[in-house]
LUMNU-578822 format. One record per atom (N, C-alpha, C, O): residue in one letter; x, y, z. Coordinates in pm, whole numbers, plus 50000, padded with zeros to 5 digits. Layout:
# LUMNU-578822
AXYZ...
# end
This chain:
# LUMNU-578822
M887364351110123M886464354010231M886444369010254M887484375710249K885274374210279K885124388410308K884384389410440K883344383010460T884914397510531T884254399610660T884114414610685T884774422910623Q883224417710777Q882994431610810Q882814432810961Q882114424811022F883464442711019F883384444911162F882564457511188F882804468011128R881584456211277R880754467711311R880304466311455R879924455511498I880334477211528I879824477111666I878334480011658I877904490311605E877554470811712E876104472011705E875544482511801E874634490111766N876094482911924N875584492212025N876754499912086N877254496112192P877194510612023P878364517912070P878234522912215P879234523512286D877034526312257D876844531212394D877094520412499D877294523612616D877084507812459D877264496812553D878704491712558D879004482312633V879594497612480V880994493312477V881724499512596V881674511712615Q882394491212675Q883164496312788Q884454502512737Q885114497212649M884794514112796M886004521212757M886754525512882M886154527412988T888054527012869T888894531312980T889674543712937T890244544112828L889684553613024L890444565813001L891444567313115L891054567913231T892714568013082T893744570113182T894164584713175T894564589513069T894074591713287T894374605813292T895384608613402T895214603913514T896424615913371T897434619513469T897414634613490T897604642413396M897174638613614M897154652813650M897734654213790M897884644313863T898054666413828T898504668913964T897304668114059T896154668714016A897584666714187A896514666514287A895694679314279A894464678914291R896344690514259R895644703314247R894654703114130R893524707914143E895084697614017E894204696813900E893034687313925E891914690213884W893294676013992W892214666714024W891184673414113W889974671714093K891654681014212K890724687914303K889904698314227K888704699714252A890524705414135A889814715414055A888744708713968A887624713713956L889094697413908L888124690113828L886964685213914L885804686713876R887284679514030R886244674714121R885284685914157R884074683814160D885814697814184D884984709114224D884084714114111D883094721014136Q884424710813987Q883614714913873Q882484705213840Q881554708613768L882584693113893L881584682913861L880274685713933L880254690514046V879184682613866V877864684313927V877544672214015V878204661914007S876534673614097S876224663014193S875134653514142S874384647914221T875044651814011T874094642413954T874844630613894T876044631513866Y874134619513875Y874724607413818Y875094610013674Y874304616513605P876214605713623P877264598113688P878384606913745P879374601613797S878254620113736S879324629013781S879674626913927S880854627513964W878684624514011W878974623014154W879844610714180W880614610614275K879724600514096K880564588614114K882024591914084K882924587414156L882274599613979L883624603713946L884174612914054L885344611814092S883344621914104S883744631014210S884164623414335S885164626714399T883394613214371T883724604914487T885034597414466T885844596514557A885234592114346A886464584914316A887684594214324A888734590314374I887534606414275I888624616214283I888924619514429I890084620114469T887884621814508T888064624814650T888804613514720T889734616114797N888404601214695N889064589714758N890524588814716N891394586114799M890804591114588M892174590414538M893044601314602M894144598514649V892534613714604V893304624814660V893524622814810V894614625414860N892494618114882N892644615615026N893674604715054N894484606115145S893654594114976S894634583314994S896054588214968S896974584915043A896224595914864A897544601214832A898014610914939A899194610914976T897114619214988T897464628815092T897914621615218T898904625515280K897194611215256K897574603515375K898934596915355K899764596915446A899174591415238A900424584315211A901624593715209A902694590315260F901464605415151F902594614515136F902714624615249F903734631515259S901694625615335S901744635015445S902004628215578S902044634815682A902194615315575A902404608015700A903714612115766A904744613615700T903644614015897T904864617215971T905114606116069T904184600116124T906364603316091T906714592916186T907734598516284T908534607216250E907694593416404E908654597516505E909654586116525E909324574316516S910864590116551S911874580116579S912784585316688S913074597316693D913244576516774D914204580016878D915584577416823D915944565916796L916354587916807L917724586216757L918704588716865L919914587716842
# end
């Protein structure tokens, strides 16, 4: 048996990119993105991620000792 594998529509294949950077680098990348589709969607996702991390790591709590 002989088979052949070929992607018919490469532009329609879903792909995932995992990127690890510091918050400073994410902010710099966000600031470089243009405000047209699809860049604005990535910019919004970066903003949401950075804001969530900032809230989580900047939270202060008071305690009576």
